[in-house]
Every structure is written in C-alpha cells, then in structure tokens.
N, C-alpha and C positions, 0 to 999 in steps of 0.2 A: 250574272248576266254578262256576256261578252260585249264590250263597248268599243266603238271606233276610236282610233288613236288620233289625238289632237295634234295638229302641226302648226297651229296659229301662234306665231312668235309673241304677239302682244299678249295673248291669254297666258301662255307659258311663262312670260316674264313677270307675272303678278305674284305677289307673296300669298301663301296659303293662310286661311283662317284656321283657328284652333278647331279640332274635331270634338264632337260631343258623342255621348253614347248612342244617340239617335242616328249617327252616321255609320253604324255597323254594316249596312248594305253596301256602302262604298268599299269597305274592306273585302266583302264577298265578290263584288264586281271586279276589283283589282286582281284578286286571285284567279277568277275565271278568265279575265283578259290576258293575264300573264301566261296562264297555262295554254291559251289558244295561240300565243306567240312565242312559245318556249324554244322554238327553233332559231329565234333571232333576238331574244330578249331575256335578261336575267333579273330585272327589277323594274318596278314602275312606281310612279307617284300619282296621286289622285288627279292632278291637273292634266296628266297625259290622257285621261278619259273624260275630261271636261268638268271636273269638280275641284273647286278651289278650297280644299280642306287638307289639313296636315295628316295625311294618311299615305303610307308607302307599303310596298310588299318587296321582300328581298328573297331571292332564290338562295337557299343554303344547302344545296346538294340534294338530300333526300326529302327536304321539306321547303315550303315557301312560307315565310313568316310575315304576317301583317303587323304593322306598327302604327298606332295612333298617337299623334303628338310626340314623335321621337325627338330626343334631345341628346346631343353628344356631351358626355360628362368628362371624358378623358380621351386624349389622342397622342400617339407616339410613333416615331419613325417615319418622317416625311419622305416621300419619293415622287418622282415625276411619272405620270401615267398618260396614256393616250386612250381616249374613250369615244365611243359612238353612242348614239341615242336613237331609239325608235321614232321619236318625234322630230328629229333633226337629221339633215343630210351630212355625211362626212364624219371625220373624227377630229378631236381637239385635244391639245395637251393641257394638263392640269396637275396640281399638287394634291396628292392623297396621303393618307397615313396608314401604315402597315397594321396598326392596332388601334381600335377604338372601343370605348365602352359607351353604350347607349341606353337611355331609360325611355320607356314607352308604355302605353296601355295595349294589352293584347286583345284578341277577339272575344274574351270573356270580360273585358274592361277591368282587368287586374293590372296593377302597375308591375312592370318587369324591368329587369336590368340584364343586358346581354353584352358579353365580351365577344368582339369579332376581330378576326385576324385574316389577312390575305384578301382573296377575292370577295368574300362576303362583306368585309369591311369596306372595300372599294365600292361595291354595289350600293351599300347603305349610304355612303357619303355622296355618291352621285344623286341618289333619290332625295337626300336631304337638301342638296343644292336646288332641286326642282321646287321644294317647298318654300325656298327663299326667292324664287323667281330667277335663279342663276341658271343660265343655259350653257351646259357643258356637253 
C-alpha cells in the first residue's frame, strides 16, 4: 500500500526498533511507496512512511531490494557526497563509502549478504542513517 511521506523531524530523528518477521507488510508498503515516488526517490526507510522499524528499500537499477535489520559489515573508499531526501527540504553534504558489504534479512526472511558499490551503496548508507535517526 502506498503510504504518505513523513516530514516530522522529531519522528524521523528517532532510532528504529529491530524488525521481526511479522513486519513483512512494512517491506511491501516501502516497495509500493518507493515505486509511486520513483521519479524523485531511489530509496526509503520505514520511518519515512511512519513506522519506526529497521526496514529499508534500495533501488538497484532493475530491482528494488528490501532489507530488514541491515547492518554494514565492511566499508571502503570514503568520499564526500551531497544528498537530498524526500522527507527533508534541500541537500546536505555527508561522507559516504564507495564500497560496502551489508547483511540483512530479505522478504523471505532469509539472511543475506550483499556487496554494494557506487550509487546503490550510497543509497543504502543514506537509508541506514534514517534507521539511526540521522537526518541527511
């Protein structure tokens, strides 16, 4: 289901709670909402649709990948990036990493490990910041 985008700074600044298997619907709602905003958005975190759970979706070109409880295991190649956000006005500078390796549960609740480079890595890092209540 397509959800409205949250712009409340207080809500967005709160740390996400760990997702459980019963939160699968949050992943589907994130996919639907990202696809409805694909002309202006490449990733989303659950708090952007009003849910304080550790769930993100990342646009990877041909597919959008939902990640439950994602954790960065490795990061390499720091660089300065400028990013905008559907929940916030304007753009901000931040440090990102060219390469990351992330572990998460997928939509079948199977543990996965994904290596990301370039824009998908940057998108994932932005959404991971949302889970920590970091507003970039």
